[in-house]
Structure formats: structure tokens, C-alpha cells
N, CA, C and O of each residue as an XYZ file, in Angstrom:
240
protein
N     100.227     91.004    103.205
C     100.347     91.626    102.322
C     101.071     92.810    103.097
O     100.460     93.542    103.877
N     102.301     92.924    102.842
C     103.387     94.176    103.579
C     103.169     95.031    102.319
O     102.955     94.459    101.250
N     103.213     96.356    102.390
C     103.279     97.184    101.590
C     104.260     98.330    102.404
O     104.283     98.792    103.545
N     105.223     98.557    100.887
C     106.382     99.240    101.884
C     106.065    100.859    102.024
O     105.321    101.514    101.293
N     106.588    101.180    102.803
C     106.112    102.938    103.820
C     106.445    103.478    102.120
O     105.480    103.694    101.387
N     107.735    103.645    101.646
C     108.086    104.372    100.512
C     107.439    104.669     99.587
O     107.614    105.592     98.791
N     106.282    103.551     99.653
C     105.130    103.853     98.378
C     104.694    105.362     99.002
O     104.696    106.283     98.186
N     104.385    105.619    100.155
C     103.806    106.527    100.373
C     102.238    107.015    100.353
O     101.775    108.139    100.158
N     101.555    105.697    100.640
C     100.274    105.084    100.584
C      99.550    106.043    101.988
O      98.682    106.910    101.888
N     100.023    105.703    102.876
C     100.005    106.124    104.612
C      99.540    107.692    104.493
O      98.613    108.256    105.075
N     100.579    108.264    103.456
C     100.767    109.842    103.590
C      99.981    110.121    102.805
O      99.318    111.082    103.195
N      99.579    109.625    101.481
C      98.157    110.460    100.559
C      96.755    109.917    101.269
O      95.617    110.387    101.237
N      97.177    109.000    101.778
C      95.339    108.520    102.564
C      95.374    109.679    103.818
O      94.355    110.292    104.137
N      96.192    109.809    104.231
C      95.990    110.686    105.659
C      95.892    112.345    104.896
O      94.881    112.985    105.183
N      96.651    112.835    104.199
C      96.281    113.923    103.619
C      94.927    113.966    102.930
O      94.034    114.786    103.140
N      94.920    113.063    102.167
C      93.011    113.114    101.892
C      92.430    113.488    102.794
O      92.011    114.645    102.778
N      92.162    112.541    104.048
C      91.641    112.243    104.942
C      91.393    114.020    105.465
O      90.322    114.557    105.747
N      92.729    114.609    105.462
C      92.822    115.868    106.327
C      92.302    116.804    105.208
O      91.494    117.637    105.619
N      92.527    116.842    104.158
C      91.763    117.553    103.061
C      90.096    117.575    103.333
O      89.414    118.582    103.526
N      89.734    116.462    103.300
C      87.980    116.211    103.247
C      87.657    116.847    104.487
O      86.911    117.814    104.334
N      87.951    116.631    105.532
C      87.733    116.859    107.181
C      88.052    118.842    107.040
O      87.268    119.510    107.714
N      88.778    119.386    106.483
C      88.514    120.814    105.948
C      87.733    121.218    105.625
O      87.178    122.190    106.139
N      87.373    120.607    104.610
C      86.244    120.744    103.426
C      84.893    120.911    104.346
O      84.073    121.821    104.468
N      85.046    119.600    104.939
C      83.044    119.707    106.223
C      83.552    120.394    107.425
O      82.912    120.124    108.441
N      84.781    121.416    107.610
C      84.712    122.201    108.553
C      84.593    121.448    110.050
O      83.942    121.861    111.010
N      85.560    119.993    109.965
C      85.558    119.696    111.145
C      86.783    120.384    111.738
O      87.723    120.899    111.132
N      86.571    120.282    113.069
C      87.553    120.782    114.374
C      89.073    119.861    114.195
O      90.164    120.386    113.976
N      88.855    118.553    114.329
C      90.206    117.828    114.781
C      89.946    116.447    114.319
O      88.784    116.069    114.470
N      90.476    115.916    113.981
C      91.027    114.329    113.224
C      91.992    113.785    114.744
O      93.053    114.096    115.286
N      90.678    112.645    115.007
C      91.421    111.823    116.308
C      91.941    110.415    115.774
O      91.160    109.814    115.037
N      92.948    109.924    116.006
C      93.569    108.457    115.442
C      93.919    107.914    116.948
O      94.641    108.479    117.770
N      93.132    106.510    117.118
C      93.442    105.957    118.304
C      94.852    104.685    118.013
O      94.487    103.974    117.077
N      95.741    104.405    118.336
C      96.740    103.699    117.925
C      97.473    102.970    119.516
O      97.802    103.456    120.598
N      97.485    101.587    118.919
C      98.012    100.807    119.992
C      99.454    101.315    120.765
O     100.399    101.291    119.977
N      99.743    101.675    121.860
C     101.085    102.002    122.658
C     101.992    100.975    121.829
O     102.984    101.611    121.473
N     102.056     99.896    121.455
C     102.552     99.104    120.869
C     103.550     99.808    119.344
O     104.775     99.744    119.236
N     102.793    100.302    118.545
C     102.371    100.694    117.190
C     103.279    102.087    116.939
O     102.762    103.083    116.432
N     104.711    102.045    117.356
C     105.969    102.900    117.671
C     105.837    103.786    116.257
O     105.680    104.993    116.075
N     105.993    102.444    115.163
C     106.372    103.310    114.309
C     105.024    104.241    113.412
O     105.048    105.259    112.720
N     104.020    103.386    113.801
C     102.602    104.430    113.584
C     102.615    105.459    114.035
O     102.059    106.432    113.525
N     103.429    105.471    115.383
C     103.406    106.894    116.282
C     104.066    107.901    115.716
O     103.747    109.087    115.633
N     105.039    107.324    115.321
C     106.220    108.402    114.611
C     105.463    109.071    113.187
O     105.447    110.293    113.045
N     104.896    108.231    112.242
C     103.954    108.522    110.925
C     103.416    109.648    111.477
O     103.909    110.705    111.083
N     102.057    109.742    112.721
C     101.224    110.491    113.104
C     102.074    111.902    113.422
O     101.757    112.995    112.953
N     103.254    111.658    114.342
C     103.708    112.658    114.867
C     104.291    113.524    113.019
O     103.492    114.254    112.434
N     105.132    113.352    112.665
C     105.440    113.807    111.071
C     104.570    114.581    110.170
O     104.699    115.453    109.310
N     103.296    113.657    110.922
C     101.917    114.361    109.732
C     101.461    115.579    110.476
O     100.851    116.284    109.671
N     101.488    116.093    111.572
C     101.415    117.073    112.236
C     100.489    116.702    113.698
O     100.177    117.554    114.530
N     100.211    115.528    113.765
C      99.890    115.209    114.914
C     100.167    115.303    116.183
O     101.316    115.058    116.549
N      99.182    115.674    117.110
C      99.825    115.862    118.787
C      99.321    114.959    119.473
O      98.157    114.602    119.289
N     100.234    114.334    120.543
C      99.247    113.144    121.112
C      98.561    113.751    122.662
O      98.894    114.499    123.581
N      97.225    112.757    122.195
C      96.470    113.054    123.403
C      96.537    112.308    124.356
O      95.853    111.320    124.089
N      96.930    112.232    125.218
C      97.678    111.358    126.257
C      96.162    110.559    126.953
O      96.432    109.430    127.362
N      94.865    110.899    127.118
C      93.935    110.384    127.764
C      93.104    109.661    127.282
O      91.955    110.076    127.131
N      93.421    108.563    126.964
C      92.041    107.302    125.995
C      91.259    106.450    127.248
O      91.921    105.711    127.976
N      90.145    106.579    127.389
C      89.713    105.556    128.310
C      88.648    104.623    127.687
O      87.592    105.073    127.243
N      88.962    103.305    127.669
C      87.870    102.308    127.244
C      87.395    101.142    128.080
O      88.113    100.596    128.917
N      86.031    100.753    127.789
C      85.149     99.745    129.105
C      85.063     99.153    128.145
O      84.461     99.503    127.129
N      85.966     97.645    128.420
C      85.400     96.041    127.768
C      84.249     95.573    128.030
O      84.048     95.700    129.238
N      83.302     95.047    127.457
C      81.783     94.509    127.817
C      82.061     93.314    127.768
O      81.191     92.469    127.982
């Protein structure tokens, strides 16, 4: 099922998560997004996120 971006579900969800994080006195929200997900990257930047360039993973 594909949900059109115009519905604003992602924005509403992110804003609610941010509100909860603030209420709980969190210092940051970190999101991992695959390099190929450029639309998601633009979304996060519009929502006020900044790139945090060093992620490392060890697959087992």
C-alpha cells in the first residue's frame, strides 16, 4: 500500500515523536536512513534534522 505524501502522515508522526521526546527531556532524536532513500533525506532535512555523517555497523 502506498500512501501519498500529501496526506502528511509522516510529518504528523515526526512532530508527535518530537513532542514526546521534548516532554521526556531527550537530548536528540536520531534516525537511520539508507543512502538510497533520498526522498526520506529531504523530508528529514525539512523537519529540522541535520546530517550526522558517521554511522558504523557490524554485520554478524
